[in-house]
C-alpha positions as CSV (number, residue, x, y, z in Angstrom):
1,M,-23.4,51.4,-32.0
2,I,-25.0,48.4,-29.9
3,Y,-25.8,45.9,-32.7
4,F,-28.3,42.6,-31.8
5,L,-27.6,39.5,-34.1
6,L,-29.6,36.3,-34.0
7,D,-28.9,33.0,-35.0
8,P,-32.3,31.5,-35.6
9,V,-31.1,27.8,-35.7
10,A,-28.7,28.3,-32.4
11,G,-31.4,30.1,-30.7
12,N,-28.6,32.6,-29.9
13,L,-28.3,36.2,-29.7
14,K,-25.4,38.2,-29.8
15,I,-24.9,41.6,-28.1
16,G,-22.0,43.7,-29.8
17,F,-20.4,46.9,-30.1
18,T,-19.0,48.2,-33.2
19,K,-18.2,51.6,-35.1
20,K,-18.3,50.0,-38.5
21,L,-21.5,47.7,-38.7
22,A,-21.5,46.3,-42.3
23,D,-17.8,45.0,-41.7
24,R,-18.7,43.8,-38.6
25,M,-21.7,41.9,-39.9
26,T,-19.7,40.5,-42.8
27,N,-17.1,39.2,-40.5
28,I,-19.3,37.3,-37.7
29,Q,-21.3,36.2,-40.7
30,T,-18.3,34.5,-42.5
31,A,-17.2,32.5,-39.1
32,N,-21.1,31.4,-38.7
33,A,-22.7,28.7,-40.7
34,N,-25.9,29.7,-40.1
35,R,-27.7,32.8,-41.4
36,L,-27.9,35.4,-39.1
37,E,-30.3,38.0,-38.8
38,L,-29.7,41.9,-37.6
39,L,-32.5,42.5,-35.5
40,G,-31.4,46.1,-34.9
41,C,-29.6,48.8,-33.4
42,I,-29.0,51.4,-30.8
43,A,-26.5,54.3,-29.9
44,G,-24.2,53.1,-27.6
45,S,-20.3,53.0,-26.4
46,K,-18.4,50.0,-25.2
47,A,-19.6,50.8,-21.7
48,T,-23.4,50.1,-23.0
49,E,-22.5,46.7,-24.2
50,E,-21.1,46.0,-20.9
51,R,-24.1,47.2,-18.9
52,L,-26.4,45.2,-21.5
53,H,-24.4,42.1,-21.0
54,Q,-24.7,42.4,-17.2
55,R,-28.3,43.3,-17.7
56,F,-28.7,40.1,-19.4
57,E,-26.4,38.0,-17.6
58,V,-28.7,35.1,-16.5
59,H,-29.5,34.2,-20.4
60,H,-25.5,34.3,-20.9
61,Y,-24.2,31.5,-23.5
62,R,-20.4,32.5,-24.2
63,G,-18.8,35.6,-25.1
64,E,-20.9,38.1,-26.3
65,W,-23.9,35.4,-27.3
66,F,-27.1,35.1,-25.1
67,R,-29.7,32.8,-25.1
68,A,-32.8,34.3,-27.1
69,A,-34.8,34.2,-24.3
70,R,-38.1,36.0,-24.5
71,P,-37.2,38.9,-22.1
72,L,-34.2,39.6,-24.1
73,V,-35.7,39.0,-27.7
74,E,-38.9,41.3,-26.5
75,Y,-36.0,44.1,-25.0
76,V,-34.4,44.1,-28.0
77,R,-37.5,44.4,-30.8
78,K,-38.8,47.6,-28.4
79,V,-35.7,49.6,-28.2
80,A,-33.7,48.7,-31.2
81,H,-33.9,50.8,-34.5
82,T,-34.7,48.7,-38.0
83,E,-35.4,50.1,-41.0
84,K,-38.8,48.1,-40.9
85,K,-39.9,49.3,-37.6
86,F,-39.3,53.3,-38.2
87,P,-39.7,53.7,-41.9
88,A,-40.4,57.4,-41.9
89,L,-39.8,58.0,-38.5
90,V,-36.4,59.2,-36.5
91,S,-34.3,56.4,-34.8
92,F,-32.5,56.8,-31.5
93,D,-29.4,56.4,-33.2
94,Q,-30.5,60.0,-35.3
95,L,-31.7,61.3,-32.3
96,V,-28.0,60.8,-30.8
97,E,-26.6,62.0,-33.9
98,I,-28.4,65.4,-33.5
99,E,-28.1,65.5,-29.1
100,P,-25.1,63.4,-27.9
101,A,-25.9,63.9,-24.3
102,L,-28.7,61.4,-24.8
103,I,-25.8,58.7,-24.5
104,P,-25.0,59.4,-21.2
105,L,-28.5,59.4,-20.2
106,Y,-29.2,56.1,-21.6
107,E,-26.0,54.7,-19.7
108,S,-27.0,56.2,-16.5
109,A,-30.7,54.3,-16.8
110,L,-28.5,51.3,-17.7
111,A,-26.2,51.7,-14.5
112,Y,-28.7,51.4,-12.1
113,H,-28.6,47.6,-13.0
114,D,-25.5,47.4,-11.2
115,S,-26.9,48.8,-7.9
116,V,-30.5,47.3,-7.3
117,D,-31.0,45.5,-4.2
118,E,-34.0,43.6,-3.1
119,F,-36.4,47.1,-3.4
120,F,-35.8,49.3,-6.5
121,C,-38.4,51.7,-8.0
122,A,-38.0,52.9,-11.6
123,N,-40.8,55.4,-11.2
124,D,-38.7,57.4,-8.1
125,V,-35.6,57.4,-10.3
126,W,-37.2,58.5,-13.5
127,Y,-39.5,61.5,-11.9
128,G,-37.2,62.6,-9.4
129,T,-38.9,61.4,-6.2
130,T,-35.6,60.4,-4.8
131,T,-33.1,62.5,-7.1
132,P,-34.0,66.1,-8.2
133,G,-35.0,66.4,-11.5
134,G,-34.8,62.7,-12.2
135,L,-34.0,61.0,-15.5
136,K,-37.3,62.4,-17.4
137,G,-36.0,66.1,-16.3
138,W,-32.5,65.4,-17.7
139,L,-34.3,63.9,-20.9
140,E,-36.7,66.8,-21.0
141,R,-33.8,69.4,-21.6
142,L,-32.6,67.4,-24.6
143,V,-35.4,66.3,-26.7
144,G,-39.1,67.2,-26.7
145,W,-40.5,70.9,-26.4
146,D,-37.7,72.3,-24.3
147,A,-34.9,70.5,-26.2
148,R,-32.2,73.2,-27.2
149,N,-32.1,72.3,-31.0
150,K,-35.0,73.0,-32.5
151,N,-34.9,69.7,-34.7
152,L,-35.7,67.7,-31.4
153,R,-39.0,69.5,-30.6
154,T,-41.5,66.9,-31.9
155,E,-43.7,64.5,-30.2
156,E,-42.0,61.7,-31.9
157,A,-38.5,62.3,-31.0
158,Y,-39.6,63.1,-27.4
159,D,-41.9,59.5,-27.2
160,L,-38.6,57.6,-29.2
161,A,-36.2,59.0,-26.6
162,Y,-38.8,58.5,-23.5
163,D,-39.6,54.8,-24.3
164,V,-35.3,53.7,-25.1
165,I,-34.2,55.5,-21.9
166,Y,-37.0,54.4,-19.7
167,D,-36.9,50.9,-20.9
168,A,-33.1,51.0,-19.9
169,L,-34.0,51.1,-16.3
170,P,-34.4,47.9,-14.4
171,N,-38.2,46.9,-13.4
172,C,-39.6,48.1,-10.3
173,Q,-38.6,45.6,-7.3
174,K,-41.2,45.5,-4.3
175,C,-41.7,49.4,-4.3
176,G,-45.2,49.3,-4.4
177,C,-46.0,50.4,-8.1
178,L,-47.3,46.8,-9.3
């Protein structure tokens, strides 16, 4: 799981990976004089964490800490699961527990950050203009009306997965979409 931890006094945000969030939070808080705030979590692996570090490299401070710049904080608030944000709704983590194939899909979206040149069209990648089926086609086989697992055949599950995966793509650059 990827967690996002804010140090509001220093103005920094940690992007980390752990399998035991409670233990990790205790260790980090013990080593920090400032009161830390968990902004949320998303499903992911060590590779996901590394891609997020690369994506927000421009805001890098030290180690796994980044300056809590507006683009980073807005991204976290949009995609990360917190109990306050989804009190009765499913979280992306819960979707991944039911359908683990969402992790490689999410990581594929993040991987485009490694290859973005001067020109990039997120919509081409999403809808499959340049790649048959696109990421959206892959998503529709996992979540939504055509999902293999009947528990994932809901509008809420589809909308949540759609938002998280699409938002993991780089922004369009010089493609005419904007």
